[in-house]
C-alpha positions as CSV (number, residue, x, y, z in Angstrom):
1,M,-13.9,-12.8,-22.5
2,I,-15.8,-16.3,-23.8
3,L,-13.0,-18.3,-22.5
4,P,-12.9,-17.3,-18.9
5,Y,-16.9,-17.6,-19.1
6,F,-16.5,-21.2,-20.2
7,K,-13.7,-21.8,-17.5
8,D,-15.9,-20.2,-14.4
9,R,-19.1,-22.5,-16.0
10,W,-18.3,-25.6,-17.5
11,K,-19.4,-27.9,-15.0
12,R,-23.1,-26.2,-15.3
13,L,-22.6,-26.2,-19.2
14,V,-21.8,-29.8,-19.0
15,L,-24.5,-30.7,-16.7
16,L,-27.1,-29.2,-18.7
17,I,-25.7,-30.8,-22.0
18,V,-25.8,-34.4,-20.1
19,C,-29.1,-33.8,-19.1
20,T,-30.6,-32.8,-22.5
21,W,-29.1,-35.4,-23.9
22,I,-30.3,-38.0,-21.1
23,F,-33.8,-36.3,-21.9
24,W,-33.3,-36.9,-25.8
25,L,-32.1,-40.8,-24.6
26,V,-35.4,-41.6,-22.9
27,F,-37.6,-40.3,-25.5
28,W,-35.9,-42.4,-28.0
29,L,-35.7,-45.6,-25.5
30,S,-39.6,-45.1,-25.0
31,D,-40.4,-45.3,-28.8
32,V,-41.6,-41.8,-28.8
33,P,-42.1,-40.3,-32.2
34,Y,-39.1,-38.9,-33.7
35,G,-40.7,-35.6,-34.8
36,T,-42.0,-35.4,-30.9
37,A,-38.8,-35.9,-29.5
38,G,-37.1,-33.7,-31.6
39,Y,-39.3,-31.0,-31.3
40,A,-38.8,-31.5,-27.4
41,F,-35.1,-31.4,-27.9
42,L,-35.1,-28.2,-30.1
43,L,-37.4,-26.5,-27.6
44,C,-34.5,-27.7,-24.5
45,T,-31.9,-26.6,-26.8
46,V,-33.6,-23.0,-27.6
47,L,-34.2,-22.6,-23.6
48,F,-30.4,-23.5,-23.0
49,A,-29.0,-21.4,-25.5
50,G,-31.1,-18.6,-24.5
51,V,-30.4,-18.7,-20.7
52,A,-26.6,-19.3,-21.5
53,L,-27.0,-16.3,-23.7
54,V,-28.1,-14.3,-20.8
55,D,-26.1,-15.5,-18.3
56,F,-23.3,-14.9,-20.4
57,L,-24.0,-11.1,-21.0
58,S,-24.7,-10.8,-17.2
59,Y,-21.2,-12.1,-16.5
60,R,-19.3,-10.3,-19.1
61,R,-20.6,-7.0,-17.9
62,R,-19.9,-8.0,-14.1
63,R,-16.5,-9.1,-15.2
64,K,-15.8,-5.5,-17.1
65,E,-17.1,-3.7,-13.9
66,L,-14.6,-5.5,-11.8
67,L,-11.7,-5.8,-14.3
68,W,-12.6,-1.6,-14.2
69,L,-12.0,-1.7,-10.2
70,L,-9.0,-3.8,-10.1
71,E,-7.3,-1.0,-12.4
72,R,-8.1,1.7,-9.7
73,P,-7.8,2.0,-5.9
74,L,-11.1,1.2,-4.3
75,T,-12.2,4.7,-3.1
76,E,-16.1,4.0,-2.3
77,P,-17.3,1.2,-1.0
78,S,-20.6,2.0,-2.9
79,L,-18.5,1.2,-6.6
80,L,-18.5,-2.7,-5.5
81,P,-20.9,-4.9,-7.9
82,E,-24.0,-6.3,-6.0
83,A,-23.9,-9.8,-4.9
84,R,-25.6,-12.1,-6.8
85,D,-26.2,-15.1,-4.5
86,G,-25.0,-16.0,-0.6
87,E,-21.3,-16.9,-1.5
88,T,-20.8,-13.8,-3.4
89,D,-22.4,-11.7,-1.0
90,L,-20.2,-13.1,2.0
91,W,-17.3,-12.1,-0.5
92,R,-18.5,-8.7,-0.7
93,K,-18.9,-8.1,3.2
94,L,-15.5,-9.3,3.7
95,V,-14.1,-6.8,1.3
96,L,-16.2,-4.2,2.9
97,Q,-15.0,-5.3,6.3
98,E,-11.4,-5.0,5.1
99,Y,-11.8,-1.5,3.5
100,G,-13.3,-0.1,6.8
101,E,-10.3,-1.7,8.9
102,Q,-8.1,0.0,6.1
103,R,-10.0,3.1,6.7
104,R,-9.7,3.1,10.1
105,L,-6.0,2.5,10.1
106,L,-5.0,5.0,7.3
107,E,-6.7,7.7,9.6
108,E,-4.8,6.8,13.0
109,G,-1.7,6.8,10.7
110,A,-2.9,10.0,9.5
111,E,-3.6,11.4,12.9
112,E,-0.1,10.2,14.2
113,R,1.6,11.9,11.3
114,R,-0.4,15.3,12.1
115,A,0.6,15.2,15.7
116,Q,4.2,14.1,15.0
117,L,4.1,17.2,12.5
118,D,2.9,19.7,15.0
119,Y,5.1,18.5,17.5
120,Y,8.3,19.1,15.4
121,T,6.8,22.2,14.1
122,M,6.5,23.3,17.4
123,W,9.8,22.2,18.9
124,V,11.6,23.8,15.6
125,H,10.2,27.1,16.4
126,Q,11.0,27.0,20.4
127,V,14.6,26.1,19.2
128,K,14.5,29.3,16.7
129,T,14.0,31.6,19.8
130,P,17.4,30.9,21.7
131,I,19.1,30.9,18.2
132,A,17.8,34.7,17.3
133,A,18.8,35.4,20.8
134,M,22.5,34.2,20.7
135,R,22.8,35.6,17.3
136,L,21.4,38.8,18.2
137,L,24.1,38.7,21.5
138,L,27.0,37.7,19.2
139,D,26.3,40.6,16.4
140,E,26.0,43.1,19.7
141,N,29.4,42.0,21.0
142,E,32.2,43.6,18.6
143,S,34.8,41.0,19.4
144,H,32.4,38.3,18.2
145,D,33.8,35.1,17.0
146,R,33.3,34.1,13.3
147,A,33.7,30.4,13.9
148,I,30.9,30.6,16.9
149,L,28.6,32.6,14.1
150,A,29.2,30.0,11.5
151,E,28.5,26.9,13.8
152,L,25.2,28.7,14.9
153,F,24.5,29.0,11.2
154,R,24.6,25.4,10.8
155,V,22.8,25.1,13.3
156,E,19.7,27.1,11.7
157,Q,20.2,25.0,8.9
158,Y,19.9,21.7,10.4
159,V,16.8,23.1,12.1
160,G,15.1,24.2,9.0
161,M,15.7,20.9,7.5
162,V,14.0,19.0,10.2
163,L,11.1,21.2,9.3
164,S,11.4,21.2,5.6
165,Y,11.9,17.5,5.8
166,L,8.6,17.1,7.7
167,R,6.7,19.2,5.5
168,V,7.6,17.3,2.1
169,S,7.3,14.1,3.8
170,G,3.8,14.6,5.1
171,D,0.3,14.5,3.1
172,G,-0.1,18.1,2.7
173,T,1.9,20.7,0.7
174,D,1.8,24.5,1.0
175,F,3.4,24.8,-2.6
176,V,2.6,28.2,-4.4
177,I,3.8,28.1,-7.8
178,R,4.2,31.3,-9.8
179,R,6.3,33.0,-12.1
180,Q,9.6,34.2,-10.2
181,R,12.4,36.3,-11.5
182,L,15.2,33.6,-10.8
183,L,17.9,36.1,-10.2
184,P,16.7,37.8,-7.0
185,I,16.0,34.2,-5.4
186,I,19.5,33.0,-5.9
187,R,21.1,36.6,-4.8
188,Q,19.0,36.3,-1.7
189,V,20.6,32.6,-0.9
190,V,24.0,33.6,-1.9
191,R,23.8,36.6,0.7
192,K,22.6,34.1,3.5
193,F,25.9,32.1,2.6
194,A,28.2,35.0,2.2
195,P,30.0,34.6,5.6
196,L,30.8,31.5,4.6
197,F,32.4,32.5,1.5
198,I,34.4,35.2,3.7
199,R,35.3,32.9,6.0
200,K,37.0,29.9,3.7
201,K,38.3,32.7,1.3
202,L,36.1,31.2,-2.0
203,S,35.3,33.1,-4.9
204,L,31.8,33.3,-6.2
205,E,31.0,34.0,-9.9
206,L,27.4,34.6,-10.4
207,K,26.4,35.4,-14.1
208,E,23.7,37.7,-15.1
209,M,20.3,35.7,-16.1
210,D,17.1,37.7,-17.6
211,C,14.8,35.0,-17.1
212,Q,11.7,33.8,-15.0
213,V,10.7,30.3,-14.2
214,L,7.3,28.7,-12.8
215,T,8.5,27.6,-9.1
216,D,7.8,28.1,-5.8
217,E,10.3,31.0,-4.3
218,K,10.8,29.6,-1.0
219,W,11.3,25.8,-1.8
220,L,13.1,26.7,-4.7
221,S,15.5,28.8,-2.5
222,F,15.7,25.9,0.0
223,V,16.7,23.8,-2.6
224,L,19.8,26.3,-3.8
225,E,20.5,26.5,-0.2
226,Q,21.2,22.9,0.3
227,I,23.3,22.7,-2.8
228,L,25.2,25.7,-1.8
229,S,25.7,24.1,1.7
230,N,27.1,21.0,0.0
231,A,29.3,22.9,-2.2
232,L,31.0,25.0,0.8
233,K,31.5,22.3,2.8
234,Y,33.4,20.1,0.4
235,T,35.5,22.9,-1.3
236,E,38.7,24.4,0.5
237,E,40.1,26.1,-2.9
238,G,38.7,27.8,-5.9
239,G,35.0,29.1,-5.6
240,I,31.8,28.4,-7.1
241,R,30.0,29.4,-10.1
242,I,26.4,29.9,-10.7
243,Y,24.9,30.6,-14.4
244,M,22.3,29.3,-16.9
245,A,23.6,26.7,-19.3
246,S,20.6,27.4,-21.4
247,D,17.4,29.0,-21.4
248,V,15.8,26.8,-18.4
249,T,18.8,24.8,-16.8
250,L,20.7,26.6,-13.8
251,V,24.2,25.1,-12.8
252,V,26.1,25.3,-9.9
253,E,29.4,24.3,-10.1
254,D,32.3,24.3,-7.3
255,T,36.0,23.2,-7.3
256,G,35.6,20.8,-4.3
257,I,36.7,17.2,-3.9
258,G,33.7,16.0,-5.8
259,I,31.8,12.6,-5.3
260,D,33.1,9.0,-5.8
261,P,32.1,7.6,-8.9
262,S,30.6,4.6,-7.0
263,D,27.9,7.0,-5.1
264,L,26.7,8.7,-7.6
265,P,23.8,6.2,-8.3
266,R,22.6,6.5,-4.5
267,I,23.3,10.0,-3.8
268,W,19.4,10.8,-3.5
269,E,18.7,8.1,-1.1
270,R,17.1,9.3,2.2
271,G,20.3,8.8,5.0
272,F,22.6,8.0,2.3
273,T,26.3,9.8,3.0
274,G,28.5,8.0,0.9
275,E,32.6,8.4,1.2
276,N,32.4,11.8,1.8
277,G,29.8,11.7,4.5
278,R,32.0,9.2,6.7
279,T,34.4,11.9,6.5
280,E,32.3,14.9,7.2
281,K,30.5,13.4,10.6
282,S,28.0,16.0,10.7
283,A,26.2,14.8,7.3
284,T,22.7,13.5,7.7
285,G,22.0,12.2,4.0
286,L,18.8,14.3,4.0
287,G,20.0,17.3,1.8
288,L,20.0,15.8,-1.5
289,Y,16.8,13.4,-0.9
290,L,15.0,16.6,0.0
291,C,16.3,18.4,-2.9
292,Q,15.3,15.7,-5.2
293,E,11.7,15.1,-3.9
294,I,11.1,19.0,-3.7
295,C,12.2,19.1,-7.4
296,R,9.9,16.4,-8.1
297,K,7.1,18.0,-6.6
298,L,7.9,21.3,-8.3
299,S,8.2,19.5,-11.8
300,H,12.1,20.1,-11.8
301,E,14.5,18.1,-13.0
302,I,17.8,17.7,-10.8
303,Q,21.1,16.0,-11.8
304,I,24.5,15.9,-10.6
305,E,27.7,15.4,-12.5
306,S,31.0,14.8,-10.3
307,G,34.5,12.9,-9.8
308,L,37.0,12.6,-7.4
309,G,38.9,15.7,-7.3
310,A,37.0,17.4,-10.6
311,G,34.4,19.1,-8.5
312,T,30.7,18.8,-8.8
313,R,28.2,20.4,-11.0
314,V,24.4,20.5,-10.1
315,S,22.0,21.3,-12.9
316,I,18.5,22.4,-12.1
317,R,15.9,22.3,-15.5
318,M,12.8,24.6,-14.9
319,E,10.0,25.7,-16.8
320,E,11.1,29.0,-17.9
321,T,9.5,32.5,-19.6
322,R,11.5,34.9,-21.1
323,I,11.1,38.6,-20.0
324,H,12.2,41.8,-20.8
325,L,14.7,44.0,-18.5
326,E,13.9,47.6,-18.8
């Protein structure tokens, strides 16, 4: 703290020291008795030391305040220290002006994002209505085409992904963290994909698990849906296994085409589709990005292990509480 003080005040200090010695020199040239000159010099030195000490203590206090503000965002203008002189006052006014402008731009951006979210939310709900009507008509027709139902299911997924992306990317969240039975959540997701399993003639191995996890049921279901969707999309033979690798790690493992090792470091990036995405033209590059963002907000850890032709293994590590089944 002393070194920065001398760097900031060295001109003043040098000026005071020079003036004191000039004062002493004038006394000496005027043949003033040494006792009188020494007494005056001592008084000046004591006064100079006192003023310097008070100034140093004030400087240290203000510097600590500024360093404290520097380590955290400026959320309240009143936290800025008061100005001591005209120049400092101008700098303070400039900071407050920039702060006000930044707040205005942030509020405008937040309002724009809210309007965008409202629009797309309305759009999603509007699109869901004809989708539901189409599904009802297909279900009522005994000669309905399974291929059409599969494509309709994919449309529903993409619509849900748009809404989830907007909600996850927005400022607010609707997470409700509770202790949830894991197996019912998985069964509900698997049941949703049952027609695709049947259509592609893939096997499913779902291990029993008697655990309960701290999570949000809706958002964890979304993550599992994305993982199962990818597994089904890129698996043509064999099947999918869902099991607990440990007390807190859920594993979804498939026998699909796998992921190129060069793509693995980037699979969580928004919009990245990799080699598989170039083959599958409908890939959006949002599914895994959303999975990672949701898991991060839920304090879950998601990892992927894969290789070309070796299938893919997705692990989700969660907080878990043991329960006893009756």
